[in-house]
C-alpha positions as CSV (number, residue, x, y, z in Angstrom):
1,M,19.6,88.7,17.9
2,N,20.6,85.1,17.0
3,A,24.1,84.4,17.3
4,I,25.8,83.2,13.8
5,I,28.5,80.6,13.3
6,S,31.7,81.6,11.0
7,L,33.3,78.1,9.9
8,K,36.5,79.1,8.5
9,E,38.4,75.5,9.0
10,Y,35.2,73.7,7.4
11,K,36.4,71.3,4.5
12,T,34.6,68.7,2.7
13,E,36.4,65.6,2.2
14,K,37.3,64.9,-1.3
15,Q,35.1,62.0,-1.4
16,S,31.9,63.5,-0.5
17,L,32.9,65.7,-3.6
18,L,33.4,62.8,-5.8
19,K,29.6,61.1,-4.4
20,Y,28.2,64.7,-5.8
21,I,29.6,64.7,-8.9
22,E,28.4,61.4,-9.8
23,E,25.3,62.6,-8.6
24,F,25.2,65.3,-10.8
25,K,25.6,63.1,-13.7
26,T,22.0,61.6,-13.3
27,K,20.6,65.2,-12.4
28,K,18.5,67.5,-15.0
29,I,18.0,71.0,-14.7
30,L,15.7,73.1,-16.4
31,I,17.1,77.4,-16.0
32,V,14.6,79.8,-16.8
33,G,16.2,83.6,-17.4
34,D,17.8,86.4,-19.3
35,I,20.0,85.0,-22.0
36,M,22.5,87.1,-23.7
37,L,24.8,86.8,-25.8
38,D,28.9,87.8,-24.4
39,S,31.0,89.3,-26.8
40,Y,34.8,89.9,-26.1
41,L,36.8,92.5,-28.5
42,Y,40.7,91.9,-27.7
43,G,43.0,94.1,-28.6
44,K,46.3,96.7,-28.5
45,V,46.5,100.0,-27.1
46,N,48.7,102.3,-28.8
47,R,47.8,105.7,-28.0
48,I,44.7,108.4,-27.1
49,S,42.4,109.5,-29.0
50,P,42.9,112.9,-30.9
51,E,38.7,113.7,-30.8
52,A,38.8,112.5,-26.8
53,P,40.8,111.5,-23.9
54,I,40.2,108.0,-24.4
55,P,42.2,105.0,-25.5
56,I,42.3,104.0,-29.2
57,V,42.0,99.7,-29.2
58,S,43.0,98.1,-32.6
59,V,41.1,94.9,-32.6
60,T,43.3,92.0,-32.7
61,S,40.4,89.3,-32.2
62,R,36.9,88.6,-31.5
63,E,35.3,85.8,-28.8
64,Y,31.8,85.3,-28.0
65,R,30.6,83.2,-25.1
66,L,27.2,82.1,-23.6
67,G,26.5,85.0,-21.1
68,G,23.5,85.3,-18.6
69,A,21.2,82.2,-17.8
70,A,23.4,80.7,-20.7
71,N,26.2,81.0,-18.7
72,V,25.0,79.3,-15.4
73,A,23.6,76.1,-18.6
74,F,27.2,76.1,-19.8
75,N,28.1,75.9,-16.0
76,I,26.1,73.3,-15.2
77,K,26.7,70.9,-18.3
78,S,30.6,71.1,-17.2
79,L,29.7,69.9,-13.6
80,G,28.1,66.9,-15.6
81,A,24.4,67.3,-15.3
82,E,22.2,67.7,-18.1
83,V,20.8,71.2,-18.7
84,I,17.8,73.0,-20.7
85,V,17.6,76.7,-20.9
86,C,14.4,78.4,-21.5
87,S,14.3,82.0,-22.7
88,V,12.8,84.7,-25.2
89,I,15.6,86.3,-27.8
90,G,15.9,88.2,-31.0
91,N,14.6,86.9,-34.6
92,D,18.3,88.1,-35.3
93,E,21.9,87.4,-36.6
94,K,22.8,87.5,-33.1
95,A,20.9,85.1,-32.0
96,E,22.0,82.6,-35.0
97,I,25.5,83.2,-33.4
98,F,23.4,82.4,-29.7
99,K,22.0,78.9,-31.1
100,N,25.0,77.9,-32.9
101,I,27.4,78.2,-30.0
102,L,24.5,76.1,-28.2
103,K,25.1,73.7,-30.9
104,E,28.8,73.6,-30.5
105,N,28.5,72.5,-26.6
106,N,25.8,70.6,-27.4
107,L,23.5,72.4,-25.3
108,T,19.9,71.7,-26.7
109,D,17.4,74.8,-27.7
110,I,14.1,73.7,-27.3
111,G,13.5,76.2,-24.3
112,I,14.1,79.2,-26.5
113,I,11.6,81.1,-28.3
114,Q,12.6,83.6,-30.8
115,S,10.3,86.7,-31.6
116,T,10.6,90.0,-33.2
117,E,9.7,91.7,-30.7
118,R,12.7,91.3,-29.0
119,K,16.7,91.5,-29.9
120,T,19.0,89.3,-28.8
121,T,20.8,91.1,-25.9
122,V,24.7,91.4,-26.3
123,K,27.3,92.5,-23.6
124,H,30.6,94.3,-25.8
125,R,34.0,93.9,-23.2
126,I,36.8,95.7,-25.1
127,I,40.3,94.2,-23.1
128,S,43.5,95.3,-23.9
129,A,46.4,94.2,-22.1
130,G,44.0,91.6,-19.4
131,Q,42.5,95.4,-18.6
132,H,38.6,94.9,-19.1
133,L,38.3,98.8,-20.8
134,L,34.5,99.6,-21.6
135,R,31.2,97.5,-21.5
136,V,28.8,98.2,-24.1
137,D,25.2,96.6,-23.7
138,D,22.8,96.5,-27.2
139,E,19.2,94.7,-25.1
140,I,15.7,95.7,-24.4
141,T,14.8,95.5,-21.0
142,S,11.2,96.2,-20.9
143,D,8.8,93.2,-20.0
144,I,8.1,90.3,-22.6
145,S,4.8,90.8,-23.7
146,E,2.0,88.6,-22.3
147,E,1.5,86.4,-25.9
148,L,5.2,85.7,-25.2
149,S,5.0,85.3,-21.1
150,Q,2.1,82.7,-21.8
151,Q,4.4,80.9,-25.0
152,L,7.4,80.7,-22.5
153,I,4.9,79.3,-19.8
154,N,3.2,77.0,-22.3
155,R,7.0,75.7,-23.4
156,I,8.2,75.4,-20.3
157,I,5.1,72.8,-19.6
158,E,5.8,70.8,-22.4
159,I,9.1,70.0,-21.1
160,I,8.3,69.5,-17.8
161,D,5.7,67.3,-18.6
162,N,8.2,65.4,-21.2
163,E,11.4,65.0,-19.1
164,K,12.1,64.2,-15.5
165,I,13.1,67.3,-14.1
166,D,15.2,67.6,-10.8
167,L,15.1,71.3,-10.4
168,I,14.3,74.6,-11.8
169,I,16.7,78.1,-12.1
170,F,15.7,81.5,-12.2
171,Q,18.7,83.2,-13.4
172,D,17.2,86.9,-13.5
173,Y,18.7,89.9,-14.7
174,D,16.0,92.4,-14.6
175,K,15.8,92.3,-19.0
176,G,11.7,91.6,-19.2
177,V,11.6,88.0,-19.6
178,L,11.2,87.1,-16.0
179,T,7.6,89.2,-15.7
180,K,5.9,88.5,-11.8
181,S,3.5,86.1,-14.0
182,V,6.2,84.2,-15.1
183,I,7.8,83.4,-12.3
184,E,4.7,82.7,-10.1
185,Q,3.2,80.6,-12.3
186,I,6.4,78.4,-12.9
187,I,6.6,78.4,-8.9
188,K,3.3,76.8,-8.6
189,I,4.0,74.2,-11.1
190,A,6.9,73.6,-9.4
191,E,5.5,73.0,-6.1
192,T,2.7,70.6,-8.0
193,K,5.4,68.5,-9.7
194,E,7.9,69.0,-6.2
195,I,10.5,70.4,-8.6
196,P,12.9,72.1,-6.1
197,T,13.2,75.7,-7.1
198,A,16.2,77.9,-6.8
199,V,16.7,81.7,-7.9
200,D,19.6,84.1,-8.6
201,P,17.5,87.3,-8.3
202,K,17.1,91.2,-9.2
203,R,16.0,94.1,-7.5
204,K,12.8,94.6,-9.8
205,N,11.3,91.0,-9.1
206,F,12.8,90.6,-5.4
207,L,9.6,90.1,-3.7
208,S,8.2,87.9,-6.8
209,Y,10.4,84.5,-5.6
210,R,7.8,83.8,-2.8
211,N,7.7,80.1,-1.9
212,V,11.6,79.2,-3.4
213,N,13.7,76.9,-2.4
214,L,17.2,78.7,-2.2
215,F,17.2,82.1,-2.4
216,K,20.5,83.7,-3.6
217,P,21.0,87.6,-4.2
218,N,24.5,89.2,-3.5
219,F,25.0,91.4,-0.6
220,K,24.1,94.7,-2.4
221,E,20.9,93.2,-4.0
222,F,19.7,92.0,-0.5
223,C,20.2,95.4,0.9
224,E,18.4,96.9,-1.7
225,G,15.8,94.3,-1.6
226,T,14.9,94.3,1.6
227,K,15.5,98.0,2.1
228,T,17.8,97.9,4.5
229,E,21.3,99.2,5.4
230,I,23.6,96.6,7.4
231,D,27.6,96.8,7.7
232,K,28.9,94.0,5.1
233,K,30.9,92.9,7.9
234,D,28.2,93.0,10.3
235,F,27.1,89.0,10.1
236,V,25.0,89.1,13.1
237,A,22.8,91.9,11.8
238,L,22.6,90.5,7.9
239,S,21.8,87.0,9.8
240,F,19.3,88.1,11.4
241,T,17.6,90.2,8.4
242,C,18.1,86.9,6.1
243,K,16.3,84.7,8.7
244,K,13.5,87.6,9.2
245,F,12.8,87.3,5.1
246,I,13.1,83.6,4.2
247,T,10.5,83.4,6.7
248,E,8.3,86.0,5.6
249,M,8.9,84.7,2.3
250,N,8.7,81.5,3.0
251,V,11.8,80.3,1.3
252,K,13.8,77.3,3.0
253,I,17.5,78.5,2.3
254,G,18.8,81.7,2.1
255,L,22.3,82.3,0.4
256,I,24.2,85.6,0.4
257,T,27.2,86.2,-1.6
258,L,29.6,88.5,0.0
259,S,32.5,89.3,-2.3
260,E,36.2,89.5,-0.6
261,N,33.7,88.4,2.8
262,G,32.8,85.2,1.5
263,V,28.8,83.7,2.0
264,L,26.3,83.8,4.3
265,I,23.7,80.6,4.2
266,C,20.9,80.9,6.4
267,T,17.7,78.4,7.2
268,K,15.2,79.7,9.7
269,E,17.2,77.5,12.5
270,E,20.5,78.6,12.0
271,C,22.8,81.0,10.0
272,L,26.3,79.7,8.8
273,H,29.7,82.4,7.2
274,F,32.2,81.2,5.3
275,P,34.9,83.6,4.5
276,A,36.2,83.9,0.7
277,N,38.8,81.8,-0.8
278,N,41.8,83.5,-2.6
279,I,40.8,86.7,-2.0
280,H,44.1,88.4,-3.2
281,Q,43.5,86.5,-6.8
282,I,40.7,88.0,-8.2
283,A,41.5,88.8,-11.9
284,D,37.5,89.7,-12.7
285,V,34.3,88.7,-11.1
286,S,32.1,88.7,-13.7
287,G,30.0,85.8,-14.0
288,A,30.6,84.3,-10.2
289,G,27.1,84.9,-9.2
290,D,26.4,82.2,-12.1
291,T,29.2,79.8,-11.1
292,V,27.5,80.3,-7.4
293,I,24.0,79.5,-8.6
294,S,25.3,76.6,-11.0
295,V,26.9,74.5,-8.1
296,A,24.6,75.8,-5.1
297,G,21.9,74.2,-7.5
298,L,23.1,71.5,-8.1
299,L,24.1,70.5,-5.1
300,L,20.0,71.2,-3.7
301,A,18.9,68.7,-6.1
302,C,21.2,66.2,-4.8
303,N,20.2,67.2,-1.2
304,A,23.4,68.5,0.3
305,D,23.9,69.7,3.7
306,I,23.7,73.6,3.6
307,K,27.8,73.5,5.2
308,D,28.1,71.7,2.0
309,I,25.9,74.0,-0.5
310,A,27.6,76.9,1.2
311,Y,31.6,76.0,1.2
312,L,31.6,74.5,-2.3
313,S,29.8,77.2,-3.9
314,N,32.0,79.8,-2.6
315,L,34.8,77.5,-3.5
316,A,33.6,77.4,-7.2
317,G,32.8,81.3,-7.3
318,G,36.4,82.1,-6.2
319,I,38.2,79.4,-9.2
320,V,35.8,82.0,-11.8
321,C,37.5,85.3,-10.2
322,K,41.0,84.1,-10.7
323,K,39.7,83.7,-14.4
324,L,39.4,86.6,-16.9
325,G,35.8,87.2,-18.7
326,V,32.6,85.4,-18.1
327,V,33.8,81.7,-17.3
328,S,32.5,78.5,-16.0
329,V,33.4,76.3,-13.4
330,T,34.7,72.4,-14.3
331,T,34.5,69.4,-11.6
332,E,38.3,68.9,-12.3
333,E,38.8,72.5,-11.0
334,L,36.6,71.7,-8.0
335,L,38.5,68.6,-6.9
336,Q,41.8,70.4,-7.7
337,S,40.9,73.1,-5.5
338,L,39.8,70.6,-2.3
């Protein structure tokens, strides 16, 4: 097995981050994947239901946020880059709410296809006194039809032909938008146009992302996708498996998030481990993976060194874990954390 380097004391100079932030403003990122509407119900719990041993929540407020691939788009927008998100949603009331939130945040909907074959995915989260009590998912998770797949591919081709795209991110939640056909055709188009690609994968299409530049699963997804059993703290075994995987898949960089154990980043030549930041201040891990792929993807588009990709995306993930709900990270927060 190859040795792994643990970088406990690695830091990025503030000047380097400022340089990247300025470069972010020149980038245009295309995101393809499953988009969602995140619904938050906030309320008070004063009693237990007489019908079942469950709390009764008296709702005091409701909030909608961009979720899934749209949250990645919001993260990238917050970091100063331009972004276009491409997906398929329903032709329903929740789709209109979703499109209005895009508009409110100055995000374009040119990549969004609406269809009566689908429903807009909504994740309802019920929260009381800062505690996440329940989540209810209202969705269709079967693959989109061949006709919708082709519509989506054609829309993406049209955008790439008319815009200068610096990076394509596949944001996969196994909700059916990223079919094997969509993935493989878009990767081929990206290679032809010399556009780098990054992916936050899920289990169903884990092995469909051959030839991407950056592959970012979390630890559970990586073990399931590679059918291996590894101790999360066995960084040597993990690095060996990661190197083997990216070599077989012709992937340039593997970035595995390890929650409280930080991140592992590998190329075919080396593997580096970065410990987690602020592990005692975690409030909610929702959306942390979205933030990591956003920062890592932008740095990839800037041709950053893998040390900076791992360090800064790890730092960003730690920032959002200190907040409740699915949120984005800003350049100001990154600078403050440095």
